[in-house]
Biopython code that builds the backbone (N, CA, C, O; Angstrom):
import numpy as np
from Bio.PDB.StructureBuilder import StructureBuilder

atoms = [
    (1, "MET", "N", (4.411, -7.591, 9.223)),
    (1, "MET", "CA", (4.578, -6.435, 8.607)),
    (1, "MET", "C", (3.880, -5.210, 9.525)),
    (1, "MET", "O", (2.716, -5.368, 9.891)),
    (2, "ASN", "N", (4.497, -4.177, 9.836)),
    (2, "ASN", "CA", (3.939, -3.040, 10.454)),
    (2, "ASN", "C", (2.806, -2.383, 9.702)),
    (2, "ASN", "O", (2.771, -2.355, 8.472)),
    (3, "ASP", "N", (1.907, -1.868, 10.460)),
    (3, "ASP", "CA", (0.871, -1.066, 9.758)),
    (3, "ASP", "C", (1.224, 0.377, 9.917)),
    (3, "ASP", "O", (0.597, 1.113, 10.678)),
    (4, "ASN", "N", (2.292, 0.798, 9.151)),
    (4, "ASN", "CA", (2.570, 2.045, 9.142)),
    (4, "ASN", "C", (2.708, 2.660, 7.660)),
    (4, "ASN", "O", (2.593, 1.927, 6.678)),
    (5, "CYS", "N", (2.946, 3.966, 7.550)),
    (5, "CYS", "CA", (2.806, 4.573, 6.039)),
    (5, "CYS", "C", (3.857, 4.143, 5.130)),
    (5, "CYS", "O", (3.729, 4.353, 3.924)),
    (6, "LEU", "N", (4.952, 3.521, 5.630)),
    (6, "LEU", "CA", (5.931, 3.142, 4.578)),
    (6, "LEU", "C", (5.362, 1.864, 3.867)),
    (6, "LEU", "O", (5.699, 1.686, 2.696)),
    (7, "TYR", "N", (4.628, 1.066, 4.402)),
    (7, "TYR", "CA", (4.189, -0.076, 3.798)),
    (7, "TYR", "C", (2.557, 0.088, 3.272)),
    (7, "TYR", "O", (1.909, -0.906, 2.945)),
    (8, "CYS", "N", (2.055, 1.298, 3.240)),
    (8, "CYS", "CA", (0.728, 1.554, 2.717)),
    (8, "CYS", "C", (0.655, 1.633, 1.152)),
    (8, "CYS", "O", (1.524, 2.192, 0.483)),
    (9, "MET", "N", (-0.396, 1.058, 0.655)),
    (9, "MET", "CA", (-0.713, 1.105, -0.648)),
    (9, "MET", "C", (-0.662, 2.542, -1.316)),
    (9, "MET", "O", (-0.313, 2.735, -2.481)),
    (10, "PHE", "N", (-1.044, 3.495, -0.450)),
    (10, "PHE", "CA", (-1.044, 4.892, -0.950)),
    (10, "PHE", "C", (0.234, 5.790, -0.790)),
    (10, "PHE", "O", (0.316, 6.980, -1.092)),
    (11, "SER", "N", (1.254, 4.960, -0.237)),
    (11, "SER", "CA", (2.511, 5.778, -0.104)),
    (11, "SER", "C", (3.369, 5.641, -1.574)),
    (11, "SER", "O", (3.330, 4.673, -2.333)),
    (12, "GLU", "N", (4.068, 6.759, -1.731)),
    (12, "GLU", "CA", (4.804, 6.896, -3.024)),
    (12, "GLU", "C", (6.114, 7.472, -2.794)),
    (12, "GLU", "O", (6.160, 8.523, -2.153)),
    (13, "TYR", "N", (7.149, 6.964, -3.202)),
    (13, "TYR", "CA", (8.462, 7.515, -3.229)),
    (13, "TYR", "C", (8.797, 8.638, -4.327)),
    (13, "TYR", "O", (8.875, 8.385, -5.529)),
    (14, "SER", "N", (8.994, 9.975, -3.737)),
    (14, "SER", "CA", (9.114, 10.886, -4.811)),
    (14, "SER", "C", (10.693, 11.085, -4.933)),
    (14, "SER", "O", (11.423, 10.473, -4.154)),
    (15, "ASP", "N", (11.145, 11.800, -5.749)),
    (15, "ASP", "CA", (12.451, 12.260, -5.972)),
    (15, "ASP", "C", (13.142, 12.948, -4.660)),
    (15, "ASP", "O", (14.267, 12.688, -4.232)),
    (16, "ILE", "N", (12.229, 13.865, -4.132)),
    (16, "ILE", "CA", (12.773, 14.412, -2.845)),
    (16, "ILE", "C", (12.867, 13.447, -1.764)),
    (16, "ILE", "O", (13.809, 13.516, -0.975)),
    (17, "ASN", "N", (11.924, 12.506, -1.654)),
    (17, "ASN", "CA", (12.064, 11.537, -0.514)),
    (17, "ASN", "C", (13.344, 10.700, -0.632)),
    (17, "ASN", "O", (14.082, 10.437, 0.317)),
    (18, "ILE", "N", (13.530, 10.297, -1.947)),
    (18, "ILE", "CA", (14.785, 9.418, -2.120)),
    (18, "ILE", "C", (15.996, 10.176, -1.919)),
    (18, "ILE", "O", (16.964, 9.632, -1.389)),
    (19, "LYS", "N", (16.041, 11.567, -2.351)),
    (19, "LYS", "CA", (17.132, 12.303, -1.906)),
    (19, "LYS", "C", (17.445, 12.520, -0.423)),
    (19, "LYS", "O", (18.565, 12.440, 0.082)),
    (20, "MET", "N", (16.236, 12.823, 0.237)),
    (20, "MET", "CA", (16.328, 12.886, 1.653)),
    (20, "MET", "C", (16.792, 11.500, 2.440)),
    (20, "MET", "O", (17.522, 11.475, 3.430)),
    (21, "ASN", "N", (16.260, 10.464, 1.840)),
    (21, "ASN", "CA", (16.620, 9.095, 2.623)),
    (21, "ASN", "C", (18.070, 8.864, 2.456)),
    (21, "ASN", "O", (18.733, 8.357, 3.360)),
    (22, "ASP", "N", (18.665, 9.283, 1.134)),
    (22, "ASP", "CA", (20.064, 9.153, 1.088)),
    (22, "ASP", "C", (20.914, 9.873, 1.833)),
    (22, "ASP", "O", (21.942, 9.361, 2.278)),
    (23, "MET", "N", (20.557, 11.250, 2.074)),
    (23, "MET", "CA", (21.342, 12.234, 2.769)),
    (23, "MET", "C", (21.203, 11.889, 4.180)),
    (23, "MET", "O", (22.238, 11.868, 4.844)),
    (24, "PHE", "N", (20.027, 11.598, 4.781)),
    (24, "PHE", "CA", (19.896, 11.572, 6.300)),
    (24, "PHE", "C", (19.871, 10.021, 6.643)),
    (24, "PHE", "O", (19.741, 9.668, 7.815)),
    (25, "GLU", "N", (19.968, 9.301, 5.840)),
    (25, "GLU", "CA", (19.932, 7.756, 6.046)),
    (25, "GLU", "C", (18.689, 7.436, 6.939)),
    (25, "GLU", "O", (18.702, 6.893, 8.043)),
    (26, "SER", "N", (17.668, 7.863, 6.264)),
    (26, "SER", "CA", (16.411, 7.669, 6.833)),
    (26, "SER", "C", (15.328, 7.047, 5.795)),
    (26, "SER", "O", (15.635, 6.868, 4.616)),
    (27, "ASP", "N", (14.203, 6.768, 6.241)),
    (27, "ASP", "CA", (13.086, 6.232, 5.256)),
    (27, "ASP", "C", (11.835, 6.906, 5.399)),
    (27, "ASP", "O", (11.018, 6.723, 6.302)),
    (28, "TYR", "N", (11.739, 7.785, 4.335)),
    (28, "TYR", "CA", (10.474, 8.608, 4.289)),
    (28, "TYR", "C", (9.725, 8.447, 2.937)),
    (28, "TYR", "O", (10.394, 8.301, 1.914)),
    (29, "THR", "N", (8.347, 8.467, 2.882)),
    (29, "THR", "CA", (7.800, 8.435, 1.606)),
    (29, "THR", "C", (6.694, 9.380, 1.730)),
    (29, "THR", "O", (6.495, 9.963, 2.796)),
    (30, "THR", "N", (5.842, 9.597, 0.525)),
    (30, "THR", "CA", (4.881, 10.691, 0.629)),
    (30, "THR", "C", (3.592, 9.968, 0.555)),
    (30, "THR", "O", (3.404, 9.084, -0.281)),
    (31, "CYS", "N", (2.654, 10.354, 1.470)),
    (31, "CYS", "CA", (1.356, 9.814, 1.449)),
    (31, "CYS", "C", (0.391, 10.447, 0.261)),
    (31, "CYS", "O", (0.330, 11.673, 0.169)),
    (32, "ARG", "N", (-0.280, 9.700, -0.548)),
    (32, "ARG", "CA", (-1.086, 10.056, -1.570)),
    (32, "ARG", "C", (-2.512, 9.730, -1.577)),
    (32, "ARG", "O", (-3.206, 9.766, -2.593)),
    (33, "HIS", "N", (-2.949, 9.393, -0.351)),
    (33, "HIS", "CA", (-4.470, 9.261, -0.171)),
    (33, "HIS", "C", (-5.133, 10.510, 0.181)),
    (33, "HIS", "O", (-4.838, 11.162, 1.183)),
    (34, "GLU", "N", (-6.080, 10.848, -0.702)),
    (34, "GLU", "CA", (-6.666, 12.334, -0.552)),
    (34, "GLU", "C", (-7.301, 12.653, 0.658)),
    (34, "GLU", "O", (-7.344, 13.810, 1.075)),
    (35, "ASN", "N", (-7.902, 11.493, 1.373)),
    (35, "ASN", "CA", (-8.540, 11.754, 2.678)),
    (35, "ASN", "C", (-7.844, 11.529, 4.027)),
    (35, "ASN", "O", (-8.323, 11.630, 5.156)),
    (36, "SER", "N", (-6.489, 11.170, 3.612)),
    (36, "SER", "CA", (-5.616, 11.097, 4.714)),
    (36, "SER", "C", (-5.134, 12.366, 5.541)),
    (36, "SER", "O", (-4.721, 13.335, 4.905)),
    (37, "PRO", "N", (-5.163, 12.401, 6.764)),
    (37, "PRO", "CA", (-4.669, 13.588, 7.385)),
    (37, "PRO", "C", (-3.265, 14.012, 6.932)),
    (37, "PRO", "O", (-2.933, 15.193, 7.036)),
    (38, "TYR", "N", (-2.354, 13.004, 6.385)),
    (38, "TYR", "CA", (-1.018, 13.193, 5.900)),
    (38, "TYR", "C", (-0.892, 13.375, 4.524)),
    (38, "TYR", "O", (0.197, 13.314, 3.953)),
    (39, "TYR", "N", (-2.033, 13.613, 3.919)),
    (39, "TYR", "CA", (-1.884, 13.720, 2.287)),
    (39, "TYR", "C", (-0.740, 14.808, 1.954)),
    (39, "TYR", "O", (-0.552, 15.928, 2.429)),
    (40, "ASN", "N", (-0.071, 14.107, 1.004)),
    (40, "ASN", "CA", (1.065, 15.065, 0.572)),
    (40, "ASN", "C", (2.251, 15.472, 1.484)),
    (40, "ASN", "O", (3.119, 16.276, 1.145)),
    (41, "GLU", "N", (2.196, 14.805, 2.728)),
    (41, "GLU", "CA", (3.271, 14.950, 3.550)),
    (41, "GLU", "C", (4.298, 13.886, 3.548)),
    (41, "GLU", "O", (3.996, 12.740, 3.214)),
    (42, "SER", "N", (5.542, 14.223, 3.917)),
    (42, "SER", "CA", (6.488, 13.089, 3.976)),
    (42, "SER", "C", (6.404, 12.371, 5.312)),
    (42, "SER", "O", (6.484, 12.973, 6.383)),
    (43, "VAL", "N", (6.247, 11.115, 5.207)),
    (43, "VAL", "CA", (6.036, 10.358, 6.498)),
    (43, "VAL", "C", (6.894, 9.206, 6.683)),
    (43, "VAL", "O", (7.357, 8.664, 5.680)),
    (44, "ASN", "N", (7.172, 8.751, 7.867)),
    (44, "ASN", "CA", (8.079, 7.687, 8.138)),
    (44, "ASN", "C", (7.302, 6.609, 8.782)),
    (44, "ASN", "O", (6.072, 6.649, 8.812)),
    (45, "GLU", "N", (8.021, 5.602, 9.322)),
    (45, "GLU", "CA", (7.393, 4.417, 9.964)),
    (45, "GLU", "C", (6.832, 4.911, 11.364)),
    (45, "GLU", "O", (6.384, 4.047, 12.117)),
    (46, "ASP", "N", (6.825, 6.164, 11.745)),
    (46, "ASP", "CA", (6.074, 6.414, 12.969)),
    (46, "ASP", "C", (4.869, 6.948, 12.758)),
    (46, "ASP", "O", (4.199, 7.236, 13.751)),
    (47, "LYS", "N", (4.353, 7.186, 11.474)),
    (47, "LYS", "CA", (3.074, 7.482, 11.161)),
    (47, "LYS", "C", (2.124, 6.368, 10.463)),
    (47, "LYS", "O", (2.549, 5.531, 9.667)),
    (48, "SER", "N", (1.027, 6.462, 10.801)),
    (48, "SER", "CA", (-0.109, 5.485, 10.249)),
    (48, "SER", "C", (-1.428, 6.125, 10.603)),
    (48, "SER", "O", (-1.686, 6.674, 11.674)),
    (49, "CYS", "N", (-2.256, 5.980, 9.532)),
    (49, "CYS", "CA", (-3.631, 6.498, 9.681)),
    (49, "CYS", "C", (-4.664, 5.315, 9.347)),
    (49, "CYS", "O", (-4.342, 4.202, 8.932)),
    (50, "ARG", "N", (-5.800, 5.710, 9.573)),
    (50, "ARG", "CA", (-6.909, 4.728, 9.464)),
    (50, "ARG", "C", (-7.170, 4.226, 7.955)),
    (50, "ARG", "O", (-7.895, 3.266, 7.694)),
    (51, "PHE", "N", (-6.477, 5.009, 6.979)),
    (51, "PHE", "CA", (-6.571, 4.621, 5.549)),
    (51, "PHE", "C", (-5.523, 3.552, 5.146)),
    (51, "PHE", "O", (-5.408, 3.147, 3.989)),
    (52, "PHE", "N", (-4.801, 3.145, 6.140)),
    (52, "PHE", "CA", (-3.690, 2.220, 6.044)),
    (52, "PHE", "C", (-4.228, 1.055, 5.147)),
    (52, "PHE", "O", (-5.285, 0.503, 5.454)),
    (53, "LEU", "N", (-3.517, 0.674, 4.041)),
    (53, "LEU", "CA", (-3.883, -0.429, 3.309)),
    (53, "LEU", "C", (-2.605, -1.245, 2.912)),
    (53, "LEU", "O", (-1.799, -0.718, 2.145)),
    (54, "ASP", "N", (-2.407, -2.362, 3.342)),
    (54, "ASP", "CA", (-1.251, -3.198, 2.890)),
    (54, "ASP", "C", (-1.396, -3.593, 1.608)),
    (54, "ASP", "O", (-2.400, -4.209, 1.252)),
    (55, "THR", "N", (-0.294, -3.246, 0.680)),
    (55, "THR", "CA", (-0.339, -3.562, -0.607)),
    (55, "THR", "C", (-0.189, -4.989, -0.996)),
    (55, "THR", "O", (-0.708, -5.409, -2.031)),
    (56, "ASN", "N", (0.494, -5.736, -0.214)),
    (56, "ASN", "CA", (0.650, -7.289, -0.388)),
    (56, "ASN", "C", (-0.755, -7.971, -0.164)),
    (56, "ASN", "O", (-1.286, -8.785, -0.919)),
    (57, "LYS", "N", (-1.238, -7.489, 0.994)),
    (57, "LYS", "CA", (-2.473, -8.177, 1.340)),
    (57, "LYS", "C", (-3.718, -7.837, 0.465)),
    (57, "LYS", "O", (-4.670, -8.597, 0.289)),
    (58, "TYR", "N", (-3.581, -6.634, -0.037)),
    (58, "TYR", "CA", (-4.638, -6.139, -0.972)),
    (58, "TYR", "C", (-4.640, -6.915, -2.306)),
    (58, "TYR", "O", (-5.681, -7.387, -2.762)),
    (59, "PHE", "N", (-3.336, -7.043, -2.973)),
    (59, "PHE", "CA", (-3.325, -7.894, -3.992)),
    (59, "PHE", "C", (-3.614, -9.376, -3.904)),
    (59, "PHE", "O", (-4.249, -10.013, -4.744)),
    (60, "LEU", "N", (-3.058, -9.873, -2.756)),
    (60, "LEU", "CA", (-3.368, -11.282, -2.450)),
    (60, "LEU", "C", (-5.053, -11.643, -2.412)),
    (60, "LEU", "O", (-5.575, -12.623, -2.943)),
    (61, "ARG", "N", (-5.677, -10.675, -1.708)),
    (61, "ARG", "CA", (-7.188, -10.712, -1.508)),
    (61, "ARG", "C", (-7.792, -10.485, -2.925)),
    (61, "ARG", "O", (-8.741, -11.198, -3.252)),
    (62, "LYS", "N", (-7.344, -9.599, -3.745)),
    (62, "LYS", "CA", (-7.930, -9.280, -5.027)),
    (62, "LYS", "C", (-7.713, -10.392, -5.890)),
    (62, "LYS", "O", (-8.644, -10.693, -6.638)),
    (63, "ASP", "N", (-6.540, -11.138, -5.936)),
    (63, "ASP", "CA", (-6.105, -12.356, -6.678)),
    (63, "ASP", "C", (-7.131, -13.414, -6.311)),
    (63, "ASP", "O", (-7.788, -14.022, -7.155)),
    (64, "ARG", "N", (-7.221, -13.579, -5.113)),
    (64, "ARG", "CA", (-8.150, -14.766, -4.490)),
    (64, "ARG", "C", (-9.490, -14.538, -4.935)),
    (64, "ARG", "O", (-10.170, -15.458, -5.390)),
    (65, "LYS", "N", (-9.866, -13.482, -4.839)),
    (65, "LYS", "CA", (-11.362, -13.016, -5.120)),
    (65, "LYS", "C", (-11.668, -13.273, -6.694)),
    (65, "LYS", "O", (-12.722, -13.787, -7.067)),
    (66, "GLU", "N", (-10.706, -12.891, -7.518)),
    (66, "GLU", "CA", (-10.754, -13.100, -9.052)),
    (66, "GLU", "C", (-10.985, -14.609, -9.327)),
    (66, "GLU", "O", (-11.895, -15.002, -10.058)),
    (67, "LYS", "N", (-10.038, -15.498, -8.647)),
    (67, "LYS", "CA", (-10.053, -16.916, -8.802)),
    (67, "LYS", "C", (-11.305, -17.527, -8.379)),
    (67, "LYS", "O", (-11.839, -18.398, -9.066)),
    (68, "LEU", "N", (-11.841, -17.079, -7.185)),
    (68, "LEU", "CA", (-13.009, -17.563, -6.760)),
    (68, "LEU", "C", (-14.188, -17.212, -7.719)),
    (68, "LEU", "O", (-15.063, -18.048, -7.942)),
    (69, "GLU", "N", (-14.207, -16.019, -8.265)),
    (69, "GLU", "CA", (-15.282, -15.646, -9.283)),
    (69, "GLU", "C", (-15.082, -16.525, -10.545)),
    (69, "GLU", "O", (-16.052, -17.017, -11.121)),
    (70, "HIS", "N", (-13.840, -16.709, -10.953)),
    (70, "HIS", "CA", (-13.635, -17.521, -12.123)),
    (70, "HIS", "C", (-14.252, -18.967, -11.870)),
    (70, "HIS", "O", (-14.894, -19.582, -12.722)),
    (71, "LEU", "N", (-13.969, -19.436, -10.570)),
    (71, "LEU", "CA", (-14.542, -20.918, -10.463)),
    (71, "LEU", "C", (-16.195, -20.880, -10.400)),
    (71, "LEU", "O", (-16.922, -21.787, -10.805)),
    (72, "LYS", "N", (-16.605, -19.716, -9.846)),
    (72, "LYS", "CA", (-18.087, -19.581, -9.877)),
    (72, "LYS", "C", (-18.737, -19.510, -11.153)),
    (72, "LYS", "O", (-19.820, -20.043, -11.398)),
    (73, "ASN", "N", (-18.023, -18.814, -11.990)),
    (73, "ASN", "CA", (-18.551, -18.545, -13.403)),
    (73, "ASN", "C", (-18.322, -19.670, -14.361)),
    (73, "ASN", "O", (-18.896, -19.682, -15.450)),
    (74, "ASN", "N", (-17.485, -20.632, -13.983)),
    (74, "ASN", "CA", (-17.075, -21.649, -14.826)),
    (74, "ASN", "C", (-17.324, -23.109, -14.073)),
    (74, "ASN", "O", (-16.390, -23.778, -13.630)),
    (75, "PRO", "N", (-18.701, -23.501, -13.993)),
    (75, "PRO", "CA", (-18.976, -24.790, -13.303)),
    (75, "PRO", "C", (-18.312, -25.893, -13.988)),
    (75, "PRO", "O", (-18.043, -26.907, -13.344)),
    (76, "ASP", "N", (-17.979, -25.790, -15.394)),
    (76, "ASP", "CA", (-17.481, -27.042, -16.116)),
    (76, "ASP", "C", (-16.090, -27.539, -15.505)),
    (76, "ASP", "O", (-15.687, -28.690, -15.678)),
    (77, "LEU", "N", (-15.456, -26.662, -14.843)),
    (77, "LEU", "CA", (-14.077, -27.028, -14.477)),
    (77, "LEU", "C", (-14.108, -28.137, -13.325)),
    (77, "LEU", "O", (-13.086, -28.774, -13.067)),
    (78, "PHE", "N", (-15.212, -28.334, -12.695)),
    (78, "PHE", "CA", (-15.462, -29.409, -11.640)),
    (78, "PHE", "C", (-15.871, -30.767, -12.321)),
    (78, "PHE", "O", (-15.967, -31.793, -11.647)),
    (79, "LEU", "N", (-16.081, -30.749, -13.521)),
    (79, "LEU", "CA", (-16.413, -32.053, -14.180)),
    (79, "LEU", "C", (-15.396, -32.941, -14.559)),
    (79, "LEU", "O", (-15.681, -34.010, -15.100)),
]
sb = StructureBuilder()
sb.init_structure("model")
sb.init_model(0)
sb.init_chain("A")
sb.init_seg("    ")
for serial, (resi, resn, name, xyz) in enumerate(atoms, 1):
    if name == "N":
        sb.init_residue(resn, " ", resi, " ")
    sb.init_atom(name, np.array(xyz, "f"), 0.0, 1.0, " ", f" {name:<3s}", serial, name[0])
structure = sb.get_structure()
């Protein structure tokens, strides 16, 4: 997967973006990270900033971390 704004966790499709995408056959989204230089801008796959966070990887890591914490806190599971 590419590290661009379309796949960022902080991107959000607004009504305007959806209409633009349909009209121009493009793929734009809106950046919602307050510290990003693209905040509240319509961005496409050509844009990416240092705040990029892959949504899928984020939730996989979070899920993995929660499972490890659960195992640490429940040593009875290994008996």
